[in-house]
C-alpha positions in Angstrom: 114.9 86.5 110.1 113.3 86.2 106.7 112.0 89.0 104.6 109.0 86.8 103.8 108.0 84.1 106.3 108.0 80.6 104.7 108.1 78.9 108.1 106.3 79.9 111.3 107.5 82.9 113.3 109.8 81.6 116.0 111.8 79.3 113.7 114.6 79.7 111.3 116.7 77.6 108.9 120.3 76.5 109.8 122.2 74.0 107.6 118.9 73.0 106.0 117.2 72.3 109.3 114.4 74.1 111.0 115.5 75.3 114.4 114.2 77.6 117.1 115.0 81.3 116.8 115.5 82.1 120.4 114.8 85.8 120.1 111.5 85.2 118.4 110.7 82.3 120.7 110.9 84.7 123.7 108.4 87.0 121.9 106.1 84.0 121.4 106.3 83.0 125.1 105.6 86.6 126.1 102.5 86.6 123.8 101.1 83.4 125.5 101.9 84.7 129.0 100.2 88.0 128.4 97.2 86.5 126.7 96.4 84.0 129.5 97.0 86.8 132.0 94.1 88.7 130.5 95.5 90.9 127.8 93.6 91.2 124.5 94.9 90.5 121.1 94.8 94.2 120.3 96.7 95.2 123.4 99.4 92.6 122.7 99.7 93.7 119.1 99.9 97.4 120.1 102.7 96.8 122.6 104.7 94.7 120.2 104.4 97.5 117.6 105.2 100.2 120.1 108.4 98.3 121.1 109.2 97.8 117.4 109.6 94.1 117.8 110.4 92.8 114.3 108.0 90.4 112.6 110.0 90.2 109.4 113.0 92.2 108.1 110.6 94.6 106.4 108.0 95.2 109.2 107.7 95.6 112.9 104.0 96.3 112.7 101.7 93.7 114.5 98.0 93.3 114.4 95.4 91.1 116.0 95.5 88.6 113.2 99.2 88.0 113.6 98.9 87.5 117.3 95.9 85.2 116.9 97.9 83.0 114.4 100.6 82.5 116.9 98.2 81.6 119.7 96.5 79.0 117.5 99.6 77.4 116.0 100.0 73.9 117.4 103.5 73.6 116.0 104.8 75.6 119.0 104.1 72.6 121.2 106.5 70.5 119.1 106.2 68.0 116.3 108.4 65.9 114.0 109.8 69.0 112.2 109.5 71.6 114.9 111.0 71.8 118.4 108.7 73.0 121.1 108.6 76.6 122.2 105.6 76.5 124.6 104.4 73.6 126.6 101.1 71.9 125.7 99.3 73.0 128.9 99.9 76.7 128.2 98.9 76.2 124.6 95.7 74.4 125.5 94.9 77.1 128.0 95.4 79.9 125.5 93.3 78.1 122.8 90.4 77.4 125.3 90.5 81.0 126.5 90.5 82.4 122.9 87.4 80.2 122.1 85.6 81.4 125.2 86.4 85.1 124.4 85.3 84.7 120.8 82.0 83.2 121.9 81.5 86.0 124.5 82.4 88.7 122.0 80.0 87.2 119.5 77.2 87.2 122.0 77.9 90.8 123.1 78.2 92.0 119.5 75.0 90.3 118.6 73.1 92.1 121.3 74.8 95.4 120.5 73.9 95.2 116.8 70.3 94.2 117.7 70.1 97.4 119.7 71.6 99.5 116.9 69.1 98.1 114.4 66.4 100.0 116.3 68.0 103.4 116.4 70.3 103.9 113.5 69.3 106.7 111.1 70.5 108.2 107.8 72.6 111.3 108.4 71.4 112.7 105.1 67.6 112.4 105.3 66.9 111.1 108.8 65.2 107.9 107.7 65.9 104.6 109.5 68.8 102.6 108.2 68.4 98.9 107.4 71.3 96.4 108.0 72.2 94.0 105.2 74.7 91.2 105.0 76.5 89.9 101.9 78.8 87.0 102.6 80.5 87.3 99.3 82.1 90.6 100.1 85.2 91.3 102.3 83.2 93.6 104.5 79.9 91.7 104.7 77.8 94.1 106.6 76.3 97.3 105.3 73.5 99.8 106.3 71.1 101.1 103.6 68.8 104.1 104.0 65.1 103.0 103.8 64.1 106.3 102.0 64.0 105.3 98.3 64.7 109.0 97.4 67.9 108.8 99.3 69.1 105.2 99.4 72.7 105.8 100.6 74.6 102.7 101.7 77.4 102.6 104.2 79.6 99.4 104.3 81.0 98.9 107.8 81.6 95.7 109.7 79.7 95.1 112.9 82.9 94.9 115.0 84.2 98.2 113.6 80.8 100.0 114.1 80.6 98.9 117.7 84.3 99.9 118.3 83.5 103.4 117.0 80.3 103.6 119.2 82.3 102.4 122.2 85.0 105.0 121.5 82.5 107.8 121.3 80.7 106.7 124.5 84.1 106.8 126.2 84.6 110.3 125.0 81.3 111.3 126.6 82.2 109.5 129.9 85.7 111.1 130.1 84.3 114.6 129.1 80.7 115.0 130.1 80.8 118.6 128.8 80.2 117.0 125.4 76.7 116.2 126.6 75.9 120.0 126.5 74.2 120.8 123.1 74.6 123.9 121.1 72.4 126.7 122.4 69.1 127.2 120.8 68.4 130.5 119.0 67.1 133.0 121.5 63.6 134.5 121.0 60.0 133.5 121.1 58.6 131.0 118.6 55.9 131.8 116.1 53.5 129.6 118.0 54.1 131.4 121.3 53.6 134.7 119.6 50.4 133.5 118.0 49.0 132.4 121.4 50.0 135.7 123.0 48.3 137.7 120.3 45.1 135.6 120.6 45.0 136.2 124.4 45.5 140.0 123.9 42.8 140.1 121.3 40.3 138.2 123.5 41.1 140.5 126.4 40.5 143.6 124.2 37.2 142.3 123.1 36.2 141.4 126.6 34.2 138.4 125.5 36.3 135.4 126.6 35.5 133.5 129.8 38.1 133.5 132.5 38.6 129.7 132.2 39.4 130.1 128.5 42.0 132.8 129.2 43.6 130.7 131.9 43.8 127.7 129.6 45.5 129.8 126.9 47.9 131.4 129.4 49.0 127.9 130.5 49.5 126.9 126.8 51.5 130.1 126.3 53.7 129.3 129.4 54.2 125.7 128.2 55.3 126.9 124.8 57.7 129.4 126.3 59.2 126.6 128.4 59.6 124.5 125.2 61.3 127.4 123.5 63.7 127.9 126.3 66.8 125.8 127.3 65.2 124.9 130.7 64.2 121.4 129.7 67.5 120.8 128.0 69.4 122.0 131.0 67.6 119.6 133.2 68.3 116.7 130.8 72.0 117.7 130.7 72.2 117.7 134.4 70.7 114.2 134.7 72.9 112.9 131.8 76.1 114.3 133.3 75.3 112.8 136.6 74.7 109.4 135.0 78.0 109.7 133.0 79.9 110.5 136.1 79.0 107.1 137.5 80.2 105.3 134.4 83.6 103.7 133.8 85.6 103.7 130.5 84.5 100.6 128.6 86.3 98.2 126.4 83.2 96.3 125.2 79.8 97.7 124.1 77.5 98.1 127.1 73.8 98.4 126.2 72.9 100.2 129.5 75.5 102.9 128.9 74.3 103.4 125.4 70.6 103.6 126.2 71.2 105.9 129.2 73.1 108.5 127.1 72.2 108.0 123.4 69.0 108.7 121.5 70.1 107.4 118.2 73.1 106.8 115.8 73.5 108.3 112.4 75.5 106.9 109.5 76.4 109.2 106.6 78.4 110.0 103.5 82.1 109.4 103.8 81.4 106.8 106.5 80.6 109.3 109.2 79.3 107.8 112.5 77.7 110.1 115.0 75.9 109.7 118.3 72.9 111.9 119.0 72.6 112.1 122.8 69.4 112.3 124.8 70.4 115.9 125.5 70.4 116.6 121.7 74.2 117.0 121.6 76.1 115.4 118.7 79.5 113.7 118.8 81.1 111.6 116.0 83.9 110.7 113.7 84.0 111.5 110.0 85.7 108.5 108.5 86.5 104.8 109.1 87.7 101.8 107.2 84.3 101.1 105.7 83.1 102.3 102.3 80.0 104.2 101.4 77.9 103.8 98.2 75.5 106.3 96.7 
């Protein structure tokens, strides 16, 4: 095994000739078998890393890119310089499956980002965020606050943003208590107090018609309801019931999102938060993206 790979993983040099490294070849065959059996690139990479399977002498860390390179390397079917490690039928099946998955992922991500465009807000000022793309940068996608007096910009890839949203939705599904918001401050609002004082004044003067007093009492009761947690409690009950019927997801599901989430916020330091329909908030404070002021 080389410290730096000058030839593909799965091969080594012996007496000036490229030959199969049997230990690495077994890893390659396992990767192909797992992939065509339904495992994702990420799941395969995580298992190899967990088992500390060496990639070079210096690292046993695997990622999706390394697994993908192995799946798309036609040398493993054999050539003039390389002996075969996997048969052509298995290779063709893996490549076809990878292409199909990429197309499906692209379509799902496209729909997910289209949905997020309509409900992503700035965590600093609350204004809508606008998505921009710059193909010259390593992370092409960014979100910029539309408020000219704020204007923060968060750079985060579409895939990463959707992965975070999916992760947060899974947390809500696995622990629906997170849908319960912080309690409102107790007490009657200024508007309710003003209506109450007006009703009492009209009654003291004895000049108001009964229909007017009844109307104002209804407005007072409506305001008391809005000031209380009763409406929120009903929303929480419905949301928790909906969450209980959901399954942990691996891909972004628009129906799960729209059932539970009101909007997303992006903020300084790369914070991503979901604001639920019950007015609860759940999020993460950092990610691999960068934020610009």
